[in-house]
N, C-alpha and C positions, 0 to 999 in steps of 0.2 A: 648330609649329616646335620642333626639338630644342633642349634646353638642355644645354650642356656645363659641368660644374663646373671652374673653373680650379684646377689642381693642380700642385704643384711636382714636377718630374721629378728624383728624388733622385740618380740616377746621373750622373756626369760622362761626357763623351764618351769619355775614355780608359777609364773603368770599363766602359762599355757595349761598347766595342770589345773589351775583354778577355772580357766575357761572351759576345759574339757569337762570338769565336774558340773558346770552349769547345764550341760546337755544330759547328764545322767538321769535326772528326774523324767525327762522325755523318753529315755530308753526304757525305764521301768514302766512308764505309762503305756508305751506301745506294746510291750510284751504282755503285761497283765490285762490290758484291754482286749488283746487278741484272745486270751483265754476266757475272759468274761463273756465274750461273744458266743462262746459255746454254752453259756449259762451255767458255768461252774465256778462260782465266786470263791469257794474254799481253796481250790487249786490256785487261783489267781493270787489270793492272799499269801499262800505258802510260797509261790514262785517269787513274790516280792521279797520275802525273807531270804530265799536262796540267793537271789541276785545281790541284795544288800550285804550279805555276809561274805560272799565269795569273790565278788568282782572289783569293787572300787578301792579296796584297801591296797596298800603298797605304792610303789613308785609309778606304776602305769607306763613304764619305759617303752614298751613295745608300741602302745598306742601313740605315745608322744613321738616316737620315731616316724610313724606314718604321717603325722601332721607336719613335722619338720620337713620331711621329704616332699610332701605335696606343696608346701609353701615355696620350696626351693625350685621345684620342677615345673609347676604350672605356669602358663603364660600370664603376664600381668593382668590382662583383661579377664582372666578366669578367676582371679583372686577376689571374688565377691564375698560378702558376708554369708550368703546362702551356701556357696560352694565350700567355704571354710567350715561351715556348720556340717555339711555333708561329710567332709573329711573327718570331723570329730565323731560323727556317727559311725563311720567306717573304722575309726580308731577303737571305738567301743566294741565293734565286732571282733577285732583282733584280740582285745582284752578278754572278751567272752570265750574266744577259742582257747586262749591260754588258761583261763580259769577252768574250763572244761577238762583239759588235759591234766592240770594240777590235781583236780578232784579225783580223777581216775587213778592217777599215780599214787596219791596218798592212800587210797583204798587198797591198791595192790601191794604197796610197800608197808602197809600198816603204820603209816606215819601218824604221830599224835599232834604235833605242833607245826605251824608255819607262820613266820612273821609274828611270833609272840601270841598267837591265838590258836585255839583248838582247831584241827582240821574238821571239815564239815561232817564227815562220817562219824566223828567222835562227839560232835555237838548233840546234846540231848540223847546220846547213845543211839544215833540213827543207824550206825553200822552199815550193812549192805543195802538198806533201804535208800541210802544216798545215791545208789546207782541210777535210780529213776530220775533223780534231780539232775544228774549229769546229762541224761538224754534230753530233758527239758531245756537245759542250758544250750546244748548243741542245736536243737531245733530253732531256738530263738535267734541264733545267728543268721540263719537263712531267711527267717521271717523278716528281720530288719533290713537285710539286703534287698529283698523283694519289695518291701514297702517303700523304701527311699530311693532305690536305684533302678527300678524296673524300666523307667522311661529313658534312662541314660544309655549312651553308646557303649559304656564299659560294663553294662549289667551282666551279660553272659560271661565275659572274661572274669569278672569278680566272682561269680558263682563257681566257675570252673577252678579258679585259683584257690578259693577256700576249700572246695571239695578235694582237690588234688593234694594240697598241703596237709589237710586233715588225715588223708589216707597215708601219706608219707610219714607223718608223725606217729600214727598208729603202728606202722611198720617198725619204726624206731623203738617204740615202747615194747613191741613184741620181741625184738632182738635183745633188748635189755633184760626182759623177763627170762628169755631162753638162757642167757648167760648166767643169770643168778639162780637158774634151775628152780624157778618158781618158789623161792623162799627156802629151798632145801640146801644142802651142802653144794656150793658151786663147783663146777668142773673147770679147774684152772687151765686145762688145755685149750679152752675156748677163749681165754683172755689174751688174745693177740692184738697187735696194734691195728691190723686190718679190721678186726671185729670191732675194736673200740672206735675207730674212725667211722665205721658204718653206723654205729649207734648214735654217735654225735651228729653225724650228717642228717639222719632222719629224725631223731628225737628232739634235737635242739635247734640246729641251724635253720631248718625250713620254717618252723613256726615262729621262732623268736626274732629272726633276722630277715629271711627272704620274704615272708608273708607281708609284713608292714611296708616294706620298700616296694615290692612288686605291685601291691594293691594301690599304693600312692602313685606309682608310675601309670597304672591303668586309669586311675581317676583323673590324672593330669593330661590324659589323652595321648600318651606316648605309644607309638606303633612299631618303632624300629626294633626288630627282634635281636639284633646284635647288642643293643643296649641292655635288653633283658638278660641275654646270655652273659654279658660281662658283669652285670650287677650280681647275678646269682653266683658266679665264680668267686668274686671277692667276698660276698656275704657268707658263703660256705667256709671260707678261711677264717673270717671273723668269728663265726659261730663255733669253730673248733677251739680258738683261743679262749672264748667265753666259757666253754665247757671244762677245759683244763683248769681254768681259774675256779670254776664251781667245784671241781674235785678237790682242789686245795682247801677251799672254804668248808667243804663237806668233811674234811679230816682234821683241819687245823684252824678253822675259822672261829671267831669269837661269837657265841650265840647272841650276845647283847647287841652286837653290831650287825651281823649278817642274818640273824633270825633262823639259822639252819642248825639242826641237830647234827652232831658229829657221829653219824650212824653208818657211814659207808662201809667200814670194816666189818661190823657185825652183820650188816645186811648182805655182805658178799657181793658188793657192787663191782662191776667192771669199770674201774676208774683208771685214769692216766697213771696213778701211783702204783697200783698193783701190776699193771701191764709192764711198766718200766722195771719194777722190782723183779718180775719173773724173767726179764731179759738179763738180769745181773746176778741172780742168786746162784750159790753153790748148790750141789745136790742136798746137802744137809739143811741149808736154809730153805730150800723148796719144801722139804718135809715139814718144816715149821709152819709154812703157809698152808700147806695141805691140811694140817692138823687144826690150825687156829683161824684161818680166814673164813669169814661167814659164820662165826660162832659168837653168841652173845655173852659168853663167859668173860668176865672182866679181865681175868688173868691172861686169857688167850688174846684178847684185844690188845693188851699191853705188849705181849710178845710180838705181835704184828707191827705195832708202832715202833717198838725198839728195833726191829729188823729194818724198817724203813729208815730209821736214824742211822743204823750201821751202814746202810747202803748209800747214805748221804743224799737221799732223795729230795730233801728240801732245797739244798743248794742247786741240785740239778733242775728242780722246778723253776726257781727264780731265774736261772740262766736261760732256760728254755722259753719262759714267758717273755723275757726281754728280746731274745733272738726272733721269735715268731712275730712279736709286735713290730719290730723293725722291718722284717721281711714283708709283712702285709702292707706296711706303709710304702715300701718301694713298689709293690704291685699296684697299689692304688695310683701312685704317681705315673705309672706306665699305662694306665687305662687310656684307650684311644677311640672309644665309640662316641664320645661327645658328652657323656654324663659328667656333671660337675664333681671333681675330685673332693671338694669340700664336704659333700654329703657323707662320703664314706670315711674320710679322715676324721670327721666329727664323731661318728659312731665308734671308730677305733679309739680315738683319744679318750672317750668316756670309759673305756675298759682298762685304761692304763693303770696297773697296780691296784685294781679295784678290791675293796674289802667287804662288799655286800652284794 
């Protein structure tokens, strides 16, 4: 069993964010230079705009998770300046992956704003032309991995991990669209807890939690399959908590704080709130949901939100959030493969009562 020395991570989140940003110009240069090599300068210039607009904004929490995990897991003699730079490049690959899925999601959901700025497909009225930009973004991920990691032992594992998790995330996106009936009136019979858990597992947990940690483990040279299995189990649980919190923010969050529009009701999303509501409603209340859920009419939206209040869903949510948080904490402390508990406890702690 591997033994990891507990070490203090000296850089703060803000400092690491700044250091991550110092690598960003190199990411842009690598991608645009690759396009210029095809003697297509106009596309290279456009791609720089796509990258700058869609990727570096926000907290970059997924990329920062990878760097934190790598610094914690890698042997001391591996923590060279060059290897930490490679971890930051890989962190940008994670951020590119997330940006790719966000761009697609915004097009499919007809979302207008994210984090206080217009979504890319709304920028300059790009509309469906933005789809090609998502493909360019996706391709750049694998170009960067090939350029910087091809000579590394972890190269094949990294390629397979990014491909596998991209496919799983696409499956989650498809499940989500099937539940919302592609923007038409949703079929509430599909809104079961099993269906919701599947959406969360594939759409959220793999890309946001499993990808950065598994990639960091591979870069650190970890081979023990039991460690990977245990990490994935815990990260799936953490991802579920994160998504339930996201559902709360999507219905009750403050836009000025979380940057999310409260559109889940009118979009007919399969959220934790509607699933729990359907478990509790009377036949008369279900008729209200069938009539009003997934409708953009303001009066109908208010009917749904009032029904959620009548069912006391907010109190149920806060109780559930606390219980799941504590249960995951117990599961982390029971981990026995040799991975440092502090890694997962830190990820969990940053989700505690989050508001953005």
